[in-house]
Phi, psi and omega in degrees: 000134185282165175302314180300320178285323173296329171302309182302310177306311178295328174286319180294328187290339182277356182271172181286160179304319182295322183284328177299312179300325188287315181296313171307320185288317177300317181296316179293322179297315182292324178290319183292329181281328177290320176302313185296318177294321181297316177296314178309317180288325183293315181300317181293312180307319176294329177290320178297312181298330183284315182303317188289320173303321176295318180301312180298311171309309175296328172294318175300310180301310180301317180296321181292318176294322181295315178304311184286354176084009180289335175223163179244153182289000000 
């Protein structure tokens, strides 16, 4: 645990139980939100990589067909 987190917990421990619960709820909600965003970004990163891979494959096919004279520029 970091020193700053220890200080924060010490300060919160001086508050009433209801205030401690409110702060704990805020922290847990923030952590859950960050996890949700991390999952969303991980999925979108995979999708971008997949789309780029498809683009490169299509580009290679286009260049090959162009080189064979099947299509014109």
